[in-house]
KOLPA-778329 format. One line per 4 residues: for each residue x, y, z of N, C-alpha, C. Coordinates in nm, 2 decimals, padded with zeros to 4 digits. Example, Ala and Ser with C-alpha at 12.3 -4.5 7.8 and 13.67 -1.06 7.14 Angstrom:
% residues 2
01.32:-00.57:00.78:01.23:-00.45:00.78:01.32:-00.33:00.78 | 01.28:-00.22:00.71:01.37:-00.11:00.71:01.29:00.00:00.79
This chain:
% residues 277
06.40:02.92:-04.30:06.41:02.91:-04.15:06.29:02.83:-04.11 | 06.30:02.71:-04.02:06.16:02.64:-04.00:06.14:02.70:-03.86 | 06.03:02.66:-03.80:05.94:02.70:-03.65:05.89:02.58:-03.64 | 05.89:02.55:-03.49:05.79:02.44:-03.45:05.71:02.49:-03.37
05.57:02.44:-03.41:05.41:02.49:-03.38:05.42:02.42:-03.24 | 05.30:02.46:-03.14:05.30:02.41:-03.04:05.27:02.25:-03.05 | 05.17:02.21:-03.17:05.16:02.09:-03.15:05.29:02.00:-03.21 | 05.36:02.06:-03.21:05.49:01.99:-03.27:05.56:01.96:-03.38
05.44:02.05:-03.49:05.46:02.03:-03.62:05.55:02.14:-03.69 | 05.64:02.12:-03.77:05.71:02.20:-03.85:05.65:02.29:-03.95 | 05.69:02.39:-03.95:05.67:02.44:-04.09:05.74:02.59:-04.11 | 05.75:02.64:-04.24:05.83:02.77:-04.26:05.83:02.88:-04.23
05.89:02.95:-04.18:05.86:03.10:-04.13:05.82:03.15:-04.21 | 05.72:03.23:-04.23:05.65:03.33:-04.30:05.64:03.44:-04.26 | 05.69:03.55:-04.29:05.69:03.69:-04.25:05.51:03.73:-04.27 | 05.46:03.70:-04.38:05.32:03.75:-04.43:05.25:03.69:-04.31
05.24:03.58:-04.30:05.14:03.52:-04.17:05.15:03.63:-04.00 | 05.30:03.67:-04.01:05.31:03.78:-03.88:05.19:03.91:-03.94 | 05.26:03.95:-04.04:05.21:04.06:-04.10:05.07:04.06:-04.10 | 04.98:03.99:-04.16:04.86:03.95:-04.16:04.76:03.93:-04.01
04.85:03.87:-03.94:04.80:03.84:-03.76:04.80:04.00:-03.70 | 04.87:04.08:-03.73:04.92:04.20:-03.70:04.84:04.35:-03.76 | 04.78:04.27:-03.85:04.71:04.41:-03.96:04.54:04.37:-03.92 | 04.56:04.22:-03.85:04.39:04.23:-03.80:04.39:04.28:-03.64
04.47:04.30:-03.61:04.44:04.39:-03.42:04.45:04.51:-03.46 | 04.48:04.60:-03.59:04.49:04.72:-03.63:04.61:04.81:-03.64 | 04.74:04.71:-03.65:04.84:04.77:-03.70:04.85:04.80:-03.80 | 04.92:04.91:-03.86:04.94:04.96:-04.01:04.98:04.88:-04.09
04.99:04.87:-04.24:05.09:04.74:-04.31:05.22:04.77:-04.29 | 05.27:04.89:-04.28:05.39:04.92:-04.27:05.50:04.90:-04.15 | 05.41:04.92:-04.05:05.46:04.85:-03.92:05.44:04.76:-03.91 | 05.35:04.65:-03.92:05.36:04.49:-03.94:05.44:04.48:-04.02
05.48:04.53:-04.13:05.58:04.47:-04.22:05.74:04.48:-04.13 | 05.75:04.60:-04.09:05.90:04.64:-03.99:05.91:04.53:-03.89 | 05.73:04.49:-03.85:05.81:04.40:-03.70:05.82:04.27:-03.76 | 05.74:04.23:-03.84:05.76:04.09:-03.86:05.92:04.05:-03.95
05.96:04.19:-04.01:06.10:04.14:-04.05:06.23:04.17:-03.93 | 06.20:04.24:-03.82:06.22:04.25:-03.68:06.24:04.11:-03.65 | 06.13:04.03:-03.62:06.10:03.92:-03.57:06.19:03.82:-03.61 | 06.22:03.81:-03.77:06.27:03.72:-03.85:06.41:03.75:-03.85
06.46:03.86:-03.82:06.63:03.91:-03.78:06.65:03.80:-03.64 | 06.56:03.83:-03.51:06.58:03.79:-03.37:06.58:03.65:-03.40 | 06.46:03.54:-03.51:06.48:03.44:-03.47:06.59:03.33:-03.55 | 06.58:03.20:-03.53:06.67:03.10:-03.56:06.60:02.99:-03.58
06.64:02.87:-03.72:06.57:02.75:-03.74:06.54:02.70:-03.60 | 06.43:02.63:-03.60:06.36:02.56:-03.48:06.30:02.65:-03.32 | 06.31:02.75:-03.39:06.23:02.83:-03.30:06.10:02.77:-03.26 | 06.05:02.78:-03.11:05.89:02.73:-03.13:05.82:02.89:-03.15
05.67:02.87:-03.18:05.59:02.97:-03.23:05.56:03.04:-03.12 | 05.57:02.97:-02.98:05.51:03.05:-02.85:05.65:03.16:-02.85 | 05.78:03.12:-02.83:05.86:03.20:-02.86:05.84:03.34:-02.90 | 05.79:03.26:-03.06:05.80:03.41:-03.15:05.67:03.50:-03.09
05.60:03.45:-03.04:05.46:03.49:-03.02:05.55:03.62:-02.88 | 05.59:03.58:-02.80:05.65:03.65:-02.71:05.79:03.75:-02.77 | 05.82:03.74:-02.85:05.89:03.83:-02.91:05.81:03.94:-02.99 | 05.72:03.93:-03.04:05.65:03.98:-03.11:05.56:04.09:-03.02
05.53:04.03:-02.88:05.46:04.10:-02.80:05.54:04.20:-02.75 | 05.69:04.16:-02.73:05.76:04.23:-02.68:05.78:04.40:-02.75 | 05.79:04.34:-02.91:05.82:04.44:-03.00:05.67:04.53:-02.96 | 05.55:04.48:-02.96:05.46:04.56:-02.96:05.43:04.66:-02.89
05.47:04.64:-02.72:05.48:04.65:-02.60:05.58:04.79:-02.63 | 05.65:04.79:-02.71:05.77:04.92:-02.73:05.69:05.00:-02.81 | 05.61:04.96:-02.93:05.59:05.07:-03.02:05.44:05.05:-03.03 | 05.35:05.02:-02.99:05.25:05.02:-02.97:05.14:04.93:-02.86
05.16:04.97:-02.74:05.11:04.89:-02.62:04.96:04.86:-02.64 | 04.87:04.95:-02.72:04.71:04.88:-02.71:04.73:04.77:-02.80 | 04.78:04.77:-02.94:04.77:04.62:-03.03:04.86:04.53:-03.00 | 04.93:04.54:-02.89:05.02:04.43:-02.78:04.89:04.36:-02.72
04.82:04.42:-02.65:04.69:04.35:-02.58:04.66:04.29:-02.63 | 04.57:04.35:-02.74:04.50:04.26:-02.85:04.55:04.16:-02.91 | 04.69:04.16:-02.92:04.77:04.04:-02.99:04.76:03.93:-02.92 | 04.75:03.96:-02.76:04.75:03.87:-02.69:04.63:03.76:-02.68
04.57:03.76:-02.77:04.39:03.72:-02.75:04.42:03.58:-02.75 | 04.50:03.53:-02.83:04.47:03.36:-02.81:04.55:03.30:-02.69 | 04.62:03.38:-02.64:04.70:03.35:-02.50:04.60:03.36:-02.38 | 04.52:03.49:-02.40:04.45:03.53:-02.28:04.35:03.44:-02.28
04.27:03.36:-02.40:04.18:03.25:-02.39:04.24:03.12:-02.30 | 04.32:03.07:-02.31:04.37:02.95:-02.27:04.41:02.98:-02.11 | 04.46:03.13:-02.09:04.47:03.17:-01.91:04.32:03.18:-01.86 | 04.25:03.16:-01.94:04.10:03.18:-01.85:04.12:03.01:-01.79
04.18:02.95:-01.80:04.21:02.84:-01.72:04.26:02.83:-01.60 | 04.30:02.72:-01.51:04.32:02.60:-01.54:04.17:02.51:-01.58 | 04.06:02.53:-01.50:03.91:02.46:-01.53:03.85:02.55:-01.65 | 03.75:02.45:-01.73:03.66:02.54:-01.79:03.53:02.62:-01.76
03.54:02.63:-01.66:03.43:02.69:-01.61:03.43:02.86:-01.67 | 03.53:02.94:-01.60:03.55:03.07:-01.66:03.56:03.08:-01.81 | 03.58:02.95:-01.88:03.52:02.99:-02.02:03.39:02.96:-02.04 | 03.34:02.91:-01.98:03.18:02.90:-02.02:03.13:03.02:-01.99
03.15:03.04:-01.90:03.11:03.20:-01.87:03.15:03.28:-01.89 | 03.22:03.31:-01.96:03.29:03.40:-02.07:03.21:03.39:-02.22 | 03.24:03.25:-02.26:03.15:03.21:-02.37:02.99:03.28:-02.38 | 02.95:03.26:-02.21:02.80:03.27:-02.24:02.76:03.43:-02.25
02.86:03.52:-02.18:02.84:03.65:-02.18:02.89:03.70:-02.30 | 02.95:03.60:-02.40:02.95:03.69:-02.55:02.84:03.64:-02.63 | 02.76:03.52:-02.59:02.66:03.52:-02.60:02.53:03.60:-02.62 | 02.54:03.64:-02.46:02.45:03.74:-02.42:02.46:03.86:-02.50
02.58:03.92:-02.53:02.60:04.03:-02.58:02.56:04.03:-02.73 | 02.52:03.90:-02.79:02.46:03.92:-02.92:02.33:03.90:-02.93 | 02.28:03.89:-02.81:02.12:03.85:-02.83:02.04:03.75:-02.81 | 02.15:03.68:-02.73:02.07:03.53:-02.70:02.02:03.55:-02.52
01.94:03.50:-02.49:01.95:03.46:-02.35:02.02:03.33:-02.30 | 02.10:03.35:-02.18:02.17:03.22:-02.16:02.14:03.17:-01.99 | 02.20:03.05:-01.99:02.22:03.00:-01.84:02.35:02.91:-01.83 | 02.40:02.89:-01.75:02.53:02.82:-01.75:02.55:02.68:-01.63
02.57:02.61:-01.65:02.57:02.48:-01.58:02.43:02.40:-01.53 | 02.31:02.44:-01.63:02.16:02.37:-01.57:02.19:02.20:-01.59 | 02.15:02.17:-01.53:02.09:02.02:-01.53:02.00:01.97:-01.59 | 01.99:01.90:-01.74:01.85:01.87:-01.78:01.85:01.73:-01.80
01.72:01.69:-01.79:01.70:01.52:-01.78:01.68:01.47:-01.92 | 01.79:01.35:-01.94:01.79:01.31:-02.07:01.72:01.18:-02.08 | 01.71:01.12:-02.20:01.65:01.00:-02.18:01.68:00.87:-02.10 | 01.85:00.87:-02.11:01.93:00.77:-02.00:01.95:00.82:-01.88
02.02:00.91:-01.91:02.07:01.00:-01.76:02.07:01.19:-01.77 | 02.07:01.20:-01.65:02.04:01.34:-01.64:02.19:01.42:-01.66 | 02.19:01.56:-01.75:02.30:01.58:-01.86:02.34:01.74:-01.77 | 02.46:01.75:-01.74:02.47:01.90:-01.73:02.51:01.97:-01.86
02.45:02.07:-01.89:02.49:02.14:-02.00:02.54:02.26:-01.98 | 02.64:02.28:-02.04:02.76:02.39:-02.00:02.69:02.52:-02.02 | 02.61:02.58:-02.15:02.53:02.68:-02.17:02.41:02.64:-02.25 | 02.28:02.70:-02.21:02.16:02.68:-02.28:02.15:02.82:-02.33
02.16:02.78:-02.45:02.12:02.95:-02.51:01.99:02.95:-02.58 | 01.90:03.08:-02.56:01.78:03.13:-02.64:01.77:03.21:-02.74 | 01.74:03.20:-02.84:01.70:03.31:-02.92:01.62:03.31:-03.03 | 01.52:03.40:-03.02:01.34:03.39:-03.10:01.30:03.26:-03.05
01.26:03.14:-03.12:01.20:03.04:-03.12:01.29:02.91:-03.11 | 01.44:02.94:-03.07:01.52:02.81:-03.08:01.61:02.83:-02.97 | 01.63:02.70:-02.93:01.70:02.69:-02.80:01.84:02.59:-02.84 | 01.95:02.61:-02.80:02.08:02.58:-02.84:02.14:02.48:-02.74
02.19:02.40:-02.73:02.29:02.32:-02.61:02.41:02.31:-02.63 | 02.49:02.42:-02.56:02.61:02.44:-02.60:02.71:02.36:-02.52 | 02.82:02.32:-02.59:02.91:02.23:-02.54:03.07:02.31:-02.51 | 03.12:02.34:-02.41:03.23:02.43:-02.40:03.35:02.34:-02.42
03.46:02.36:-02.47:03.58:02.26:-02.46:03.69:02.36:-02.41 | 03.76:02.37:-02.32:03.85:02.47:-02.30:04.00:02.41:-02.31 | 04.12:02.46:-02.36:04.21:02.41:-02.34:04.33:02.53:-02.30 | 04.43:02.45:-02.24:04.52:02.58:-02.16:04.64:02.56:-02.23
04.66:02.50:-02.36:04.78:02.52:-02.45:04.71:02.49:-02.57 | 04.80:02.61:-02.70:04.77:02.59:-02.81:04.76:02.46:-02.92 | 04.87:02.40:-02.84:04.90:02.24:-02.91:04.80:02.16:-02.90 | 04.66:02.15:-02.79:04.59:02.09:-02.79:04.47:02.11:-02.88
04.41:02.00:-02.91:04.28:02.01:-03.02:04.14:01.93:-02.98 | 04.06:01.97:-02.99:03.91:01.93:-02.97:03.89:01.83:-03.04 | 03.89:01.70:-03.04:03.94:01.58:-03.12:03.82:01.52:-03.16 | 03.77:01.41:-03.24:03.67:01.33:-03.28:03.60:01.31:-03.14
03.65:01.26:-03.04:03.60:01.20:-02.92:03.48:01.35:-02.82 | 03.57:01.43:-02.86:03.48:01.54:-02.79:03.35:01.55:-02.91 | 03.38:01.56:-03.02:03.23:01.63:-03.12:03.17:01.46:-03.09 | 03.18:01.35:-03.05:03.11:01.23:-03.07:03.01:01.27:-02.93
03.07:01.32:-02.81:03.02:01.34:-02.65:02.94:01.41:-02.66 | 02.95:01.55:-02.74:02.89:01.67:-02.77:02.75:01.63:-02.84 | 02.76:01.50:-02.95:02.64:01.48:-03.01:02.56:01.38:-02.95 | 02.62:01.28:-02.87:02.55:01.21:-02.82:02.46:01.25:-02.68
02.52:01.36:-02.61:02.45:01.43:-02.50:02.33:01.49:-02.62 | 02.34:01.56:-02.70:02.22:01.61:-02.76:02.10:01.50:-02.81 | 02.14:01.42:-02.83:02.05:01.30:-02.89:01.99:01.26:-02.74 | 02.05:01.26:-02.64:01.97:01.22:-02.51:01.88:01.32:-02.46
01.90:01.42:-02.45:01.83:01.55:-02.41:01.74:01.55:-02.54 | 01.74:01.54:-02.66:01.65:01.54:-02.78:01.53:01.43:-02.74 | 01.61:01.29:-02.73:01.49:01.19:-02.68:01.40:01.23:-02.60 | 01.42:01.29:-02.50:01.37:01.28:-02.36:01.26:01.35:-02.37
01.30:01.50:-02.47:01.19:01.57:-02.50:01.08:01.47:-02.60 | 01.12:01.42:-02.72:01.03:01.37:-02.78:00.95:01.24:-02.75 | 00.99:01.22:-02.62:00.89:01.12:-02.54:00.83:01.15:-02.37 | 00.83:01.32:-02.42:00.77:01.37:-02.27:00.80:01.36:-02.17
00.90:01.37:-02.15:01.00:01.32:-02.02:01.08:01.47:-01.99 | 01.07:01.53:-02.08:01.14:01.69:-02.06:01.06:01.80:-02.15 | 01.03:01.88:-02.11:00.95:02.03:-02.20:01.05:02.06:-02.26 | 01.16:02.10:-02.24:01.27:02.18:-02.31:01.35:02.11:-02.46
01.28:02.18:-02.54:01.32:02.11:-02.70:01.45:02.18:-02.76 | 01.57:02.12:-02.76:01.68:02.15:-02.82:01.66:02.15:-02.96 | 01.69:02.24:-03.03:01.71:02.22:-03.19:01.84:02.24:-03.26 | 01.93:02.27:-03.19:02.07:02.22:-03.21:02.20:02.24:-03.12
02.31:02.15:-03.16:02.40:02.13:-03.03:02.54:02.24:-03.07 | 02.59:02.28:-03.01:02.70:02.36:-03.08:02.84:02.33:-02.99 | 02.97:02.32:-03.07:03.06:02.29:-03.01:03.15:02.41:-02.99 | 03.20:02.43:-02.90:03.28:02.59:-02.88:03.45:02.53:-02.82
03.50:02.59:-02.90:03.66:02.54:-02.79:03.76:02.69:-02.88 | 03.81:02.70:-02.74:03.93:02.85:-02.80:04.03:02.81:-02.84 | 04.07:02.67:-02.88:04.17:02.63:-02.98:04.08:02.60:-03.12 | 04.14:02.50:-03.16:04.10:02.48:-03.27:04.07:02.31:-03.25
03.99:02.23:-03.39:03.93:02.10:-03.38:04.01:02.03:-03.43 | 04.04:01.89:-03.44:04.12:01.82:-03.57:03.99:01.77:-03.70 | 04.05:01.75:-03.78:03.99:01.76:-03.91:03.88:01.62:-03.91 | 03.89:01.52:-03.84:03.78:01.41:-03.81:03.70:01.46:-03.72
03.71:01.55:-03.62:03.62:01.62:-03.54:03.51:01.72:-03.62 | 03.55:01.79:-03.68:03.49:01.90:-03.80:03.39:01.79:-03.88 | 03.45:01.70:-03.95:03.40:01.59:-04.04:03.29:01.55:-03.95 | 03.30:01.47:-03.87:03.18:01.45:-03.78:03.10:01.56:-03.75
03.12:01.64:-03.71:03.07:01.77:-03.69:02.96:01.83:-03.77 | 03.03:01.80:-03.91:02.97:01.85:-04.04:02.85:01.76:-04.06 | 02.90:01.64:-04.04:02.79:01.53:-04.10:02.66:01.50:-04.01 | 02.70:01.54:-03.86:02.57:01.55:-03.81:02.50:01.64:-03.77
02.56:01.75:-03.84:02.50:01.89:-03.81:02.52:01.95:-03.64 | 02.64:01.96:-03.63:02.70:02.02:-03.49:02.76:02.10:-03.56 | 02.71:02.27:-03.50:02.76:02.33:-03.53:02.91:02.39:-03.43 | 02.99:02.44:-03.52:03.15:02.47:-03.44:03.20:02.58:-03.43
03.22:02.60:-03.34:03.29:02.73:-03.33:03.43:02.77:-03.25 | 03.55:02.76:-03.32:03.65:02.74:-03.26:03.78:02.87:-03.30 | 03.89:02.85:-03.26:03.98:02.96:-03.33:04.00:02.95:-03.48 | 03.97:03.04:-03.56:03.98:03.07:-03.68:03.87:02.98:-03.73
03.78:02.93:-03.67:03.69:02.83:-03.74:03.59:02.90:-03.71 | 03.41:02.89:-03.78:03.45:02.85:-03.95:03.49:02.99:-04.01 | 03.48:03.01:-04.11:03.57:03.12:-04.18:03.50:03.27:-04.12 | 03.36:03.26:-04.13:03.33:03.36:-04.07:03.21:03.35:-03.92
03.24:03.44:-03.87:03.18:03.42:-03.70:03.27:03.30:-03.63 | 03.39:03.31:-03.69:03.48:03.20:-03.57:03.46:03.34:-03.44 | 03.56:03.24:-03.35:03.56:03.28:-03.18:03.64:03.42:-03.18 | 03.76:03.40:-03.24:03.80:03.54:-03.27:03.73:03.66:-03.31
03.66:03.64:-03.41:03.59:03.76:-03.50:03.47:03.79:-03.41 | 03.39:03.68:-03.31:03.27:03.72:-03.22:03.34:03.78:-03.16 | 03.50:03.79:-03.07:03.54:03.90:-03.00:03.54:04.00:-03.02 | 03.66:04.01:-03.15:03.70:04.13:-03.22:03.54:04.21:-03.26
03.46:04.15:-03.29:03.36:04.25:-03.33:03.29:04.36:-03.23 | 03.29:04.33:-03.14:03.24:04.38:-03.01:03.34:04.41:-02.92 | 03.47:04.39:-02.94:03.56:04.42:-02.84:03.51:04.36:-02.70 | 03.52:04.20:-02.71:03.45:04.12:-02.59:03.62:04.07:-02.54
03.64:04.15:-02.51:03.82:04.06:-02.47:03.83:04.04:-02.33 | 03.88:03.90:-02.29:03.87:03.86:-02.15:03.96:03.90:-02.04 | 03.92:03.91:-01.93:04.00:04.01:-01.85:04.16:03.96:-01.89 | 04.21:03.84:-01.90:04.34:03.76:-01.88:04.42:03.81:-02.01
04.36:03.90:-02.09:04.44:03.98:-02.21:04.51:04.07:-02.13 | 04.50:04.12:-02.01:04.55:04.21:-01.93:04.67:04.15:-01.88 | 04.82:04.23:-01.92:04.91:04.21:-01.90:04.94:04.24:-01.75 | 04.90:04.31:-01.71:04.94:04.32:-01.53:04.83:04.28:-01.43
04.75:04.17:-01.52:04.65:04.08:-01.43:04.76:03.93:-01.33 | 04.75:03.94:-01.22:04.78:03.81:-01.15:04.72:03.74:-01.14 | 04.75:03.63:-01.09:04.68:03.49:-01.11:04.60:03.50:-00.99 | 04.61:03.59:-00.90:04.57:03.61:-00.76:04.45:03.71:-00.79
04.47:03.80:-00.89:04.38:03.88:-00.86:04.24:03.84:-01.02 | 04.30:03.77:-01.09:04.25:03.67:-01.18:04.11:03.62:-01.09 | 04.16:03.53:-01.00:04.06:03.45:-00.94:03.95:03.52:-00.87 | 04.02:03.65:-00.79:03.89:03.72:-00.75:03.83:03.78:-00.82
03.87:03.80:-00.98:03.74:03.89:-01.03:03.65:03.80:-01.09 | 03.72:03.68:-01.11:03.63:03.56:-01.18:03.51:03.51:-01.07 | 03.56:03.53:-00.95:03.47:03.50:-00.83:03.35:03.62:-00.82 | 03.38:03.71:-00.89:03.27:03.84:-00.86:03.24:03.87:-01.01
03.22:03.75:-01.10:03.14:03.74:-01.26:03.19:03.85:-01.29 | 03.32:03.91:-01.27:03.39:03.96:-01.38:03.47:03.89:-01.50 | 03.45:03.88:-01.62:03.50:03.83:-01.71:03.57:03.90:-01.84 | 03.50:04.01:-01.85:03.52:04.08:-01.95:03.64:04.21:-01.90
03.72:04.22:-02.00:03.80:04.33:-01.97:03.71:04.46:-01.95 | 03.64:04.50:-02.05:03.53:04.60:-02.02:03.43:04.62:-01.89 | 03.45:04.47:-01.84:03.36:04.55:-01.71:03.43:04.56:-01.56 | 03.59:04.64:-01.63:03.64:04.69:-01.51:03.64:04.85:-01.54
03.59:04.87:-01.63:03.56:05.03:-01.68:03.46:05.11:-01.57 | 03.38:05.03:-01.55:03.25:05.13:-01.43:03.24:05.08:-01.31 | 03.36:04.99:-01.29:03.31:04.96:-01.14:03.36:05.05:-01.05 | 03.36:05.05:-00.90:03.35:05.15:-00.81:03.50:05.05:-00.78
03.65:05.11:-00.81:03.77:05.05:-00.72:03.78:05.03:-00.62 | 03.75:05.18:-00.52:03.81:05.15:-00.40:03.69:05.07:-00.32 | 03.57:05.06:-00.35:03.48:04.93:-00.30:03.52:04.81:-00.34 | 03.54:04.78:-00.45:03.61:04.64:-00.51:03.72:04.59:-00.43
03.81:04.70:-00.40:03.92:04.69:-00.30:03.92:04.62:-00.21 | 03.83:04.70:-00.12:03.79:04.69:00.00:03.71:04.56:00.01 | 03.64:04.48:-00.08:03.53:04.37:-00.10:03.62:04.28:-00.12 | 03.71:04.26:-00.17:03.82:04.19:-00.24:03.95:04.14:-00.16
03.99:04.24:-00.11:04.12:04.24:-00.09:04.23:04.29:-00.19 | 04.17:04.30:-00.30:04.27:04.33:-00.42:04.32:04.46:-00.40 | 04.43:04.51:-00.41:04.50:04.65:-00.38:04.46:04.73:-00.49 | 04.46:04.86:-00.47:04.40:04.97:-00.55:04.49:04.97:-00.65
04.62:05.00:-00.60:04.72:05.03:-00.73:04.73:04.90:-00.82 | 04.69:04.79:-00.82:04.68:04.67:-00.92:04.59:04.68:-00.99 | 04.45:04.75:-00.94:04.36:04.77:-01.00:04.39:04.89:-01.07 | 04.44:04.97:-01.04:04.47:05.12:-01.11:04.55:05.06:-01.27
04.63:04.97:-01.20:04.73:04.94:-01.33:04.65:04.86:-01.44 | 04.54:04.77:-01.40:04.44:04.71:-01.50:04.36:04.80:-01.55 | 04.29:04.89:-01.49:04.24:04.99:-01.55:04.31:05.11:-01.65 | 04.44:05.10:-01.65:04.53:05.23:-01.74:04.56:05.09:-01.90
04.55:04.98:-01.86:04.54:04.89:-02.00:04.42:04.86:-02.02 | 04.28:04.89:-01.97:04.19:04.88:-02.03:04.15:05.02:-02.09 | 04.21:05.10:-02.04:04.14:05.21:-02.08:04.26:05.24:-02.25 | 04.36:05.17:-02.26:04.42:05.16:-02.39:04.34:05.08:-02.50
04.25:04.95:-02.41:04.19:04.92:-02.54:04.06:05.00:-02.58 | 04.00:05.02:-02.51:03.86:05.11:-02.50:03.84:05.25:-02.56 | 03.97:05.31:-02.52:03.96:05.44:-02.60:03.97:05.48:-02.72 | 04.06:05.34:-02.81:04.07:05.37:-02.91:03.97:05.22:-03.01
03.90:05.13:-02.93:03.82:05.08:-03.02:03.73:05.11:-03.09
């Protein structure tokens, strides 16, 4: 049986791939195998990978709601859109949790033109220029063009520092994306020493691992989150699901106009994640 990936490519359906992904988010091996087998029985050749994801999540909601929420991570990252700014704020928050000082959307003087840097991250005596590329579909990848302009902007800012036109020295460029990069983008980035953090890349400390190590799930991982409430939460700088644990719901409802019942539903989902993390 073949499945159609979001990119349009076809590949063979592999139960073990579903089993592995379920175990990554905390489901035991036996239950993961049961669900993978059930998914196979409900699928037919030509089924889209997005449909398989829907089926898996529905089965998890039935059997283990907490795992269902965590399994929704890839789609949750895409749902931070449509604009890229929430993803920038979100990844800046991740860096902060890992000990970096961060600022978002600063204008930095380059040699040729001023550059708006998505994230400036500082740790120890090193400063990093972080370029974020957000995609709202898993079929979209960050390509060579993205790697090229990330490096070009880094060189422009670096040259301004070398010629004493900018006091801020940047030591490293980092390209961050919520999906994957093309092979050409990765080849260029490796050649020019641009670090890449993407979905399942690199092997260690990729985007998924950075999130899961510290349970830094975005608010969009919550199934009961509507677009309207998402917009209001982001406007109030709430990007992590865990940020909902300590807020005063009555005050927040009054301030934003979000219904108290909606906030309580979100809180119930948040408790599922963090009571068992």
